[in-house]
The first five atom37 places (N, CA, C, CB, O) and aatype in JSON, in Angstrom:
{
  "aatype": [12, 14, 7, 12, 15, 7, 17, 6, 10, 0, 5, 16, 12, 1, 0, 1, 1, 0, 3, 12, 11, 19, 9, 18, 12, 15, 7, 18, 16, 3, 11, 19, 19, 15, 5, 3, 7, 7, 13, 3, 14, 7, 12, 19, 13, 10, 5, 11, 14, 13, 14, 10, 15, 16, 10, 19, 6, 11, 19, 1, 6, 10, 10, 7, 0, 6, 19, 5, 5, 5, 10],
  "atom_mask": [
    [1, 1, 1, 1, 1],
    [1, 1, 1, 1, 1],
    [1, 1, 1, 0, 1],
    [1, 1, 1, 1, 1],
    [1, 1, 1, 1, 1],
    [1, 1, 1, 0, 1],
    [1, 1, 1, 1, 1],
    [1, 1, 1, 1, 1],
    [1, 1, 1, 1, 1],
    [1, 1, 1, 1, 1],
    [1, 1, 1, 1, 1],
    [1, 1, 1, 1, 1],
    [1, 1, 1, 1, 1],
    [1, 1, 1, 1, 1],
    [1, 1, 1, 1, 1],
    [1, 1, 1, 1, 1],
    [1, 1, 1, 1, 1],
    [1, 1, 1, 1, 1],
    [1, 1, 1, 1, 1],
    [1, 1, 1, 1, 1],
    [1, 1, 1, 1, 1],
    [1, 1, 1, 1, 1],
    [1, 1, 1, 1, 1],
    [1, 1, 1, 1, 1],
    [1, 1, 1, 1, 1],
    [1, 1, 1, 1, 1],
    [1, 1, 1, 0, 1],
    [1, 1, 1, 1, 1],
    [1, 1, 1, 1, 1],
    [1, 1, 1, 1, 1],
    [1, 1, 1, 1, 1],
    [1, 1, 1, 1, 1],
    [1, 1, 1, 1, 1],
    [1, 1, 1, 1, 1],
    [1, 1, 1, 1, 1],
    [1, 1, 1, 1, 1],
    [1, 1, 1, 0, 1],
    [1, 1, 1, 0, 1],
    [1, 1, 1, 1, 1],
    [1, 1, 1, 1, 1],
    [1, 1, 1, 1, 1],
    [1, 1, 1, 0, 1],
    [1, 1, 1, 1, 1],
    [1, 1, 1, 1, 1],
    [1, 1, 1, 1, 1],
    [1, 1, 1, 1, 1],
    [1, 1, 1, 1, 1],
    [1, 1, 1, 1, 1],
    [1, 1, 1, 1, 1],
    [1, 1, 1, 1, 1],
    [1, 1, 1, 1, 1],
    [1, 1, 1, 1, 1],
    [1, 1, 1, 1, 1],
    [1, 1, 1, 1, 1],
    [1, 1, 1, 1, 1],
    [1, 1, 1, 1, 1],
    [1, 1, 1, 1, 1],
    [1, 1, 1, 1, 1],
    [1, 1, 1, 1, 1],
    [1, 1, 1, 1, 1],
    [1, 1, 1, 1, 1],
    [1, 1, 1, 1, 1],
    [1, 1, 1, 1, 1],
    [1, 1, 1, 0, 1],
    [1, 1, 1, 1, 1],
    [1, 1, 1, 1, 1],
    [1, 1, 1, 1, 1],
    [1, 1, 1, 1, 1],
    [1, 1, 1, 1, 1],
    [1, 1, 1, 1, 1],
    [1, 1, 1, 1, 1]
  ],
  "atom_positions": [
    [[75.8, 106.33, 94.19], [75.53, 106.09, 95.59], [74.3, 106.9, 95.99], [76.76, 106.45, 96.47], [74.35, 108.13, 96.03]],
    [[73.26, 106.23, 96.26], [72.06, 106.98, 96.66], [72.21, 107.63, 98.04], [70.83, 106.06, 96.65], [72.66, 106.99, 98.99]],
    [[71.84, 108.9, 98.12], [71.82, 109.58, 99.4], [73.13, 110.19, 99.86], [0.0, 0.0, 0.0], [73.15, 110.88, 100.88]],
    [[74.22, 109.96, 99.14], [75.51, 110.51, 99.56], [76.42, 110.63, 98.35], [76.15, 109.63, 100.65], [76.49, 109.72, 97.52]],
    [[77.11, 111.75, 98.27], [78.07, 111.91, 97.17], [79.4, 111.27, 97.57], [78.27, 113.42, 96.82], [79.61, 110.95, 98.74]],
    [[80.27, 111.1, 96.62], [81.61, 110.57, 96.9], [82.38, 111.48, 97.84], [0.0, 0.0, 0.0], [83.12, 111.02, 98.7]],
    [[82.2, 112.79, 97.66], [82.85, 113.77, 98.52], [82.38, 113.6, 99.97], [82.55, 115.21, 98.02], [83.19, 113.6, 100.9]],
    [[81.06, 113.44, 100.15], [80.51, 113.25, 101.5], [81.01, 111.94, 102.12], [78.98, 113.27, 101.46], [81.31, 111.89, 103.31]],
    [[81.09, 110.89, 101.31], [81.61, 109.62, 101.8], [83.05, 109.77, 102.27], [81.52, 108.54, 100.71], [83.42, 109.28, 103.34]],
    [[83.86, 110.45, 101.47], [85.27, 110.66, 101.84], [85.37, 111.44, 103.15], [86.02, 111.4, 100.72], [86.18, 111.1, 104.01]],
    [[84.57, 112.48, 103.3], [84.59, 113.28, 104.53], [84.16, 112.45, 105.74], [83.67, 114.51, 104.37], [84.76, 112.54, 106.81]],
    [[83.14, 111.64, 105.56], [82.65, 110.79, 106.65], [83.7, 109.78, 107.07], [81.36, 110.07, 106.23], [83.94, 109.58, 108.26]],
    [[84.33, 109.15, 106.1], [85.34, 108.14, 106.41], [86.58, 108.76, 107.03], [85.72, 107.38, 105.15], [87.18, 108.19, 107.94]],
    [[86.98, 109.93, 106.55], [88.17, 110.6, 107.11], [87.89, 111.13, 108.51], [88.63, 111.74, 106.2], [88.81, 111.26, 109.31]],
    [[86.62, 111.43, 108.82], [86.27, 111.84, 110.19], [86.42, 110.66, 111.15], [84.82, 112.4, 110.23], [86.77, 110.83, 112.31]],
    [[86.15, 109.47, 110.65], [86.29, 108.26, 111.47], [87.73, 107.79, 111.57], [85.44, 107.15, 110.92], [88.16, 107.22, 112.57]],
    [[88.46, 108.05, 110.49], [89.85, 107.58, 110.43], [90.67, 108.61, 109.67], [89.95, 106.17, 109.75], [90.76, 108.57, 108.44]],
    [[91.26, 109.53, 110.39], [91.94, 110.68, 109.8], [93.11, 110.31, 108.9], [92.43, 111.59, 110.89], [93.47, 111.07, 108.01]],
    [[93.71, 109.15, 109.12], [94.87, 108.75, 108.32], [94.49, 108.05, 107.01], [95.75, 107.84, 109.13], [95.36, 107.61, 106.26]],
    [[93.19, 107.94, 106.74], [92.74, 107.26, 105.53], [93.15, 108.04, 104.29], [91.21, 107.06, 105.55], [92.98, 109.26, 104.23]],
    [[93.68, 107.34, 103.33], [94.07, 107.94, 102.05], [92.89, 107.84, 101.09], [95.34, 107.25, 101.45], [92.18, 106.84, 101.08]],
    [[92.68, 108.89, 100.3], [91.53, 108.95, 99.4], [91.98, 109.35, 98.01], [90.47, 109.93, 99.93], [92.74, 110.31, 97.85]],
    [[91.52, 108.61, 97.02], [91.67, 109.03, 95.62], [90.27, 109.43, 95.18], [92.28, 107.87, 94.69], [89.36, 108.6, 95.11]],
    [[90.11, 110.69, 94.9], [88.82, 111.24, 94.49], [88.76, 111.21, 92.97], [88.61, 112.67, 95.04], [89.61, 111.81, 92.31]],
    [[87.76, 110.53, 92.42], [87.62, 110.39, 90.97], [86.36, 111.1, 90.51], [87.58, 108.9, 90.54], [85.3, 110.98, 91.14]],
    [[86.47, 111.84, 89.42], [85.32, 112.56, 88.9], [85.49, 112.8, 87.41], [85.13, 113.88, 89.64], [86.6, 112.86, 86.89]],
    [[84.37, 112.94, 86.73], [84.38, 113.32, 85.33], [84.55, 114.82, 85.16], [0.0, 0.0, 0.0], [84.81, 115.29, 84.05]],
    [[84.41, 115.57, 86.26], [84.62, 117.01, 86.24], [86.1, 117.32, 86.42], [83.77, 117.72, 87.33], [86.85, 116.47, 86.9]],
    [[86.51, 118.51, 86.04], [87.91, 118.9, 86.23], [88.18, 119.17, 87.7], [88.25, 120.14, 85.37], [87.25, 119.39, 88.48]],
    [[89.44, 119.16, 88.08], [89.8, 119.43, 89.48], [89.39, 120.83, 89.9], [91.31, 119.25, 89.68], [89.12, 121.06, 91.08]],
    [[89.34, 121.79, 88.97], [88.94, 123.15, 89.3], [87.47, 123.2, 89.71], [89.19, 124.09, 88.11], [87.1, 123.89, 90.66]],
    [[86.63, 122.47, 88.99], [85.2, 122.41, 89.33], [85.01, 121.7, 90.66], [84.4, 121.7, 88.22], [84.25, 122.16, 91.5]],
    [[85.69, 120.59, 90.85], [85.57, 119.81, 92.07], [86.06, 120.61, 93.27], [86.35, 118.49, 91.95], [85.44, 120.57, 94.33]],
    [[87.17, 121.32, 93.12], [87.74, 122.05, 94.25], [86.87, 123.23, 94.69], [89.12, 122.56, 93.89], [87.04, 123.74, 95.79]],
    [[85.95, 123.65, 93.85], [85.02, 124.72, 94.23], [84.1, 124.26, 95.36], [84.18, 125.16, 93.01], [83.53, 125.09, 96.08]],
    [[83.96, 122.96, 95.53], [83.11, 122.41, 96.59], [83.83, 122.38, 97.93], [82.65, 121.02, 96.22], [83.27, 121.87, 98.91]],
    [[85.03, 122.89, 98.01], [85.71, 122.93, 99.29], [87.17, 122.52, 99.23], [0.0, 0.0, 0.0], [87.86, 122.55, 100.25]],
    [[87.64, 122.16, 98.07], [89.05, 121.8, 97.94], [89.34, 120.4, 98.41], [0.0, 0.0, 0.0], [88.45, 119.65, 98.8]],
    [[90.6, 120.06, 98.37], [91.03, 118.72, 98.74], [91.77, 118.77, 100.06], [91.91, 118.1, 97.65], [92.6, 119.66, 100.3]],
    [[91.48, 117.83, 100.91], [92.18, 117.7, 102.18], [93.52, 117.03, 101.96], [91.34, 116.91, 103.2], [93.7, 116.35, 100.94]],
    [[94.47, 117.19, 102.9], [95.72, 116.44, 102.8], [95.41, 114.94, 102.79], [96.69, 116.8, 103.99], [94.52, 114.48, 103.51]],
    [[96.12, 114.21, 101.98], [95.87, 112.77, 101.88], [94.85, 112.42, 100.81], [0.0, 0.0, 0.0], [94.55, 111.24, 100.61]],
    [[94.31, 113.43, 100.12], [93.38, 113.17, 99.02], [94.07, 113.51, 97.71], [92.07, 113.99, 99.2], [94.76, 114.52, 97.59]],
    [[93.86, 112.66, 96.73], [94.42, 112.86, 95.4], [93.26, 112.86, 94.42], [95.49, 111.76, 95.04], [92.33, 112.06, 94.55]],
    [[93.31, 113.74, 93.43], [92.26, 113.81, 92.42], [92.68, 113.09, 91.15], [91.92, 115.28, 92.1], [93.81, 113.22, 90.69]],
    [[91.75, 112.32, 90.6], [91.97, 111.61, 89.35], [90.78, 111.87, 88.45], [92.17, 110.07, 89.6], [89.65, 111.51, 88.79]],
    [[91.02, 112.51, 87.3], [89.93, 112.87, 86.39], [89.61, 111.71, 85.47], [90.29, 114.12, 85.58], [90.51, 111.14, 84.85]],
    [[88.32, 111.37, 85.37], [87.85, 110.32, 84.47], [87.77, 110.88, 83.05], [86.47, 109.76, 84.92], [87.54, 112.08, 82.91]],
    [[87.93, 110.1, 82.04], [88.43, 108.73, 82.08], [89.94, 108.72, 82.26], [88.05, 107.97, 80.79], [90.62, 109.7, 81.96]],
    [[90.45, 107.62, 82.75], [91.89, 107.49, 82.97], [92.31, 106.06, 82.68], [92.27, 107.9, 84.41], [91.53, 105.12, 82.86]],
    [[93.55, 105.89, 82.24], [94.05, 104.54, 82.0], [94.44, 103.88, 83.33], [95.26, 104.57, 81.03], [94.7, 104.56, 84.32]],
    [[94.46, 102.58, 83.34], [94.84, 101.82, 84.53], [96.21, 102.25, 85.05], [94.83, 100.32, 84.23], [96.42, 102.3, 86.26]],
    [[97.12, 102.54, 84.16], [98.47, 102.95, 84.58], [98.44, 104.22, 85.43], [99.37, 103.16, 83.36], [99.26, 104.37, 86.33]],
    [[97.52, 105.13, 85.15], [97.41, 106.36, 85.92], [96.87, 106.06, 87.32], [96.5, 107.37, 85.2], [97.32, 106.65, 88.3]],
    [[95.9, 105.15, 87.41], [95.39, 104.75, 88.72], [96.5, 104.12, 89.55], [94.21, 103.76, 88.56], [96.65, 104.43, 90.73]],
    [[97.27, 103.25, 88.95], [98.39, 102.61, 89.65], [99.38, 103.67, 90.14], [99.1, 101.58, 88.73], [99.87, 103.59, 91.27]],
    [[99.67, 104.64, 89.3], [100.59, 105.72, 89.66], [100.08, 106.5, 90.87], [100.8, 106.67, 88.47], [100.85, 106.82, 91.78]],
    [[98.79, 106.81, 90.89], [98.2, 107.57, 92.0], [98.21, 106.77, 93.29], [96.77, 108.0, 91.65], [98.47, 107.32, 94.36]],
    [[97.92, 105.48, 93.21], [97.96, 104.62, 94.4], [99.39, 104.58, 94.95], [97.46, 103.18, 94.07], [99.6, 104.69, 96.15]],
    [[100.34, 104.41, 94.07], [101.74, 104.4, 94.51], [102.13, 105.74, 95.13], [102.67, 104.08, 93.33], [102.87, 105.78, 96.11]],
    [[101.64, 106.83, 94.54], [101.92, 108.17, 95.07], [101.43, 108.28, 96.51], [101.25, 109.25, 94.18], [102.15, 108.76, 97.39]],
    [[100.2, 107.84, 96.76], [99.64, 107.91, 98.11], [100.39, 106.99, 99.07], [98.16, 107.55, 98.08], [100.73, 107.39, 100.18]],
    [[100.63, 105.77, 98.65], [101.3, 104.82, 99.53], [102.76, 105.21, 99.74], [101.21, 103.4, 98.95], [103.3, 105.03, 100.83]],
    [[103.4, 105.75, 98.71], [104.77, 106.22, 98.84], [104.88, 107.38, 99.8], [0.0, 0.0, 0.0], [105.85, 107.47, 100.56]],
    [[103.9, 108.28, 99.77], [103.9, 109.41, 100.69], [103.78, 108.9, 102.12], [102.76, 110.39, 100.37], [104.42, 109.44, 103.03]],
    [[102.98, 107.88, 102.33], [102.81, 107.31, 103.66], [104.11, 106.67, 104.14], [101.68, 106.27, 103.67], [104.49, 106.84, 105.3]],
    [[104.79, 105.96, 103.27], [106.06, 105.32, 103.62], [107.09, 106.39, 103.97], [106.57, 104.43, 102.47], [107.84, 106.23, 104.94]],
    [[107.15, 107.49, 103.19], [108.11, 108.57, 103.44], [107.85, 109.21, 104.8], [108.02, 109.63, 102.33], [108.8, 109.53, 105.52]],
    [[106.56, 109.39, 105.17], [106.25, 110.0, 106.45], [106.65, 109.12, 107.63], [104.77, 110.31, 106.52], [106.98, 109.63, 108.7]],
    [[106.63, 107.82, 107.44], [106.98, 106.89, 108.51], [108.48, 106.82, 108.73], [106.44, 105.51, 108.22], [108.92, 106.46, 109.81]],
    [[109.27, 107.17, 107.7], [110.72, 107.08, 107.82], [111.28, 108.18, 108.62], [111.36, 107.07, 106.51], [112.49, 108.24, 108.81]]
  ]
}
C-alpha cells in the first residue's frame, strides 16, 4: 500500500468505526509488531505464512467474540 502501512490503515478505520474487527497480518513476529504500539482490543495478530485453516480460525475467533459480547 503506497503511502500508508497496514497498521496506519487499521488505526484510521478504527477511528472511523470503533467496533471494526481487525486481523493484523505480518511476516514479522508479534513481538516486533507490538513494539510499534501494541494491539488494540478487537485486533488479532496472524503471522505469515499461515495456512487457510488458521485464517478461518482467527475470523471465527473475532466473530465469536462479537457474538459473545452481544449475548
